[in-house]
C-alpha positions as CSV (number, residue, x, y, z in Angstrom):
1,M,6.5,8.6,-11.9
2,P,6.2,4.9,-11.3
3,T,8.5,2.4,-13.2
4,G,8.5,-0.9,-14.4
5,N,7.7,-3.0,-17.5
6,L,3.9,-2.3,-17.5
7,R,4.3,1.7,-17.2
8,E,3.5,4.0,-19.9
9,Y,6.4,6.2,-20.9
10,K,6.6,10.0,-19.8
11,Y,6.1,11.2,-23.6
12,N,2.8,9.5,-23.5
13,L,1.3,12.0,-21.1
14,K,0.2,14.1,-24.2
15,R,-2.4,11.2,-24.6
16,A,-3.9,12.0,-21.3
17,D,-7.1,14.1,-20.7
18,I,-6.7,13.9,-16.8
19,L,-3.7,13.2,-14.5
20,I,-4.0,11.6,-11.3
21,F,-0.8,12.0,-8.9
22,T,-0.7,9.8,-5.6
23,N,0.8,11.0,-2.4
24,A,1.4,14.5,-3.9
25,D,0.1,16.7,-1.2
26,T,3.6,18.3,-0.6
27,V,4.5,18.9,-4.1
28,Y,1.1,19.5,-5.7
29,Q,1.9,23.0,-7.2
30,K,5.3,22.0,-8.3
31,I,3.6,18.9,-10.1
32,T,0.6,21.1,-11.6
33,D,3.3,23.6,-12.8
34,Q,5.4,20.7,-14.5
35,Y,2.7,18.6,-16.0
36,N,-0.1,21.3,-17.2
37,K,1.3,21.4,-20.5
38,Y,-0.3,18.0,-20.9
39,T,-3.6,18.8,-19.4
40,E,-5.1,21.5,-17.1
41,N,-7.1,18.4,-15.3
42,I,-4.7,17.5,-12.8
43,Y,-5.8,16.0,-9.4
44,S,-3.8,14.6,-6.5
45,S,-4.8,11.6,-4.1
46,Q,-3.7,10.6,-0.9
47,S,-3.0,7.0,0.1
48,K,-4.7,5.9,3.5
49,L,-4.2,2.8,5.6
50,N,-7.4,1.6,7.3
51,Q,-8.7,-1.8,7.3
52,L,-6.9,-5.0,8.4
53,I,-7.1,-8.2,6.4
54,D,-6.7,-11.5,8.0
55,I,-5.0,-14.3,6.1
56,E,-8.4,-15.6,5.1
57,F,-8.9,-12.0,3.3
58,K,-11.8,-11.2,5.8
59,T,-11.8,-8.0,7.1
60,A,-10.4,-8.1,10.7
61,G,-10.9,-4.5,12.0
62,L,-9.3,-1.1,11.6
63,L,-5.7,-0.5,11.6
64,S,-6.3,2.1,14.5
65,T,-7.2,-1.1,16.8
66,V,-3.7,-2.3,16.5
67,K,-2.0,-1.8,20.0
68,I,-0.2,-5.1,20.4
69,K,3.6,-4.4,20.8
70,P,6.1,-5.8,19.9
71,L,5.1,-5.7,16.2
72,L,6.9,-6.7,13.0
73,A,6.0,-5.2,9.8
74,L,7.3,-6.0,6.4
75,A,6.7,-4.7,2.7
76,G,7.7,-5.9,-0.7
77,I,6.8,-3.0,-2.7
78,A,8.3,-0.2,-4.7
79,H,9.0,2.1,-1.7
80,P,8.8,0.0,1.4
81,V,9.8,3.0,3.6
82,N,6.4,4.7,2.5
83,F,4.3,1.8,4.0
84,K,6.6,2.1,7.2
85,N,6.1,5.6,7.4
86,A,2.3,5.3,6.8
87,L,2.1,2.9,9.9
88,I,3.9,5.2,11.9
89,D,1.8,8.2,10.6
90,A,-1.1,6.1,11.7
91,G,0.1,5.7,15.1
92,I,1.5,2.2,14.9
93,D,4.3,1.4,17.1
94,I,6.6,-0.7,14.8
95,S,9.4,-2.7,16.7
96,A,11.0,-4.0,13.6
97,F,10.6,-3.5,9.9
98,Q,11.9,-5.8,6.9
99,S,11.8,-4.3,3.5
100,F,11.8,-6.8,0.4
101,P,12.1,-5.9,-3.3
102,D,9.1,-4.8,-5.3
103,H,7.1,-7.9,-6.4
104,Y,9.3,-10.2,-4.1
105,P,8.4,-13.8,-4.6
106,F,7.9,-14.7,-0.9
107,K,9.1,-18.4,0.3
108,L,8.1,-20.0,3.4
109,S,11.4,-19.8,4.6
110,D,11.2,-15.9,4.6
111,L,8.1,-16.0,6.8
112,E,9.8,-18.9,8.8
113,E,12.5,-16.5,9.6
114,M,9.8,-13.9,10.8
115,I,8.3,-16.2,12.9
116,E,11.4,-17.2,14.7
117,F,12.4,-13.4,15.2
118,C,8.7,-12.9,16.8
119,R,9.4,-15.7,18.9
120,D,12.6,-14.2,20.2
121,E,11.2,-10.9,20.3
122,G,7.8,-11.6,21.9
123,C,6.0,-10.3,18.9
124,Q,2.4,-11.4,18.5
125,T,1.5,-9.6,15.3
126,I,3.0,-9.1,11.6
127,L,1.6,-6.6,9.5
128,C,2.1,-6.4,5.7
129,T,0.5,-4.7,2.7
130,E,-2.4,-6.2,1.2
131,K,-0.6,-7.0,-2.0
132,D,2.1,-8.8,-0.1
133,L,-0.6,-10.7,1.8
134,V,-1.9,-12.1,-1.6
135,K,1.4,-13.9,-2.0
136,I,2.2,-14.6,1.5
137,A,-1.2,-16.2,2.1
138,R,-0.6,-18.7,-0.6
139,L,2.3,-20.3,1.0
140,E,1.7,-24.0,2.1
141,G,1.8,-24.8,5.8
142,L,2.3,-20.7,6.7
143,K,-1.3,-20.8,8.5
144,E,-0.4,-23.7,10.8
145,K,3.0,-22.4,11.7
146,L,1.6,-19.1,12.6
147,T,-1.1,-20.7,14.7
148,K,1.4,-22.8,16.6
149,A,3.7,-19.7,17.2
150,G,0.6,-17.7,18.1
151,I,1.4,-15.0,15.8
152,Q,-1.4,-13.1,13.8
153,L,-0.5,-11.9,10.2
154,F,-2.6,-9.2,8.8
155,G,-2.6,-7.2,5.5
156,V,-3.1,-3.5,5.7
157,R,-5.7,-2.2,3.0
158,L,-4.5,0.9,1.4
159,E,-7.3,3.2,0.3
160,L,-7.0,6.0,-2.0
161,E,-8.5,9.5,-1.0
162,L,-8.8,11.8,-4.0
163,E,-8.7,15.5,-3.6
164,Q,-11.5,17.3,-5.4
165,P,-13.6,13.9,-6.3
166,D,-16.7,15.7,-7.2
167,Q,-14.8,18.1,-9.8
168,L,-13.2,15.1,-11.0
169,V,-16.2,13.0,-11.7
170,K,-17.7,16.2,-13.5
171,N,-14.9,16.5,-15.7
172,I,-15.1,12.9,-16.8
173,K,-18.7,13.1,-17.5
174,T,-18.2,16.3,-19.6
175,M,-15.5,14.5,-21.6
176,L,-17.7,11.5,-21.9
177,D,-20.5,13.6,-23.1
178,N,-18.4,15.4,-25.7
179,T,-17.2,12.1,-27.3
180,G,-20.6,11.0,-28.5
């Protein structure tokens, strides 16, 4: 279960009508067995990396089109290795990966170090999570520094793919109909 200040405690699961687990494909049966005491409506979902978002938050193409190497990737999320592995699973050849703590308050100096690394290693592209791009794009002077160095920065949009989406919608509609 996710952790953090804004998360529900496990004992609150008894209030849930539906549970949706992310990235649970390999342990779905175990999760179902463990949590079906709370509800029979248990679903799983998979995260997929697909769209690239540029520093202006415009769609910049598909992740599958990234063929530039060397490439630097970074993530400031709860489990940065999941982002790294998802990039690798998508066929992205990562030359270097930089992890930051979840909710990391990026500073311009952090990106300046990465730009310097890219200059030294010949990187032309930096990939990050879309969540991190929101914080990074706000850094004063970053766009100019990237442009001057000839480096592109992209966020990668995470999309959620539900297992059995039709059944989930049907269950939600049934629950809503029974509340009226």
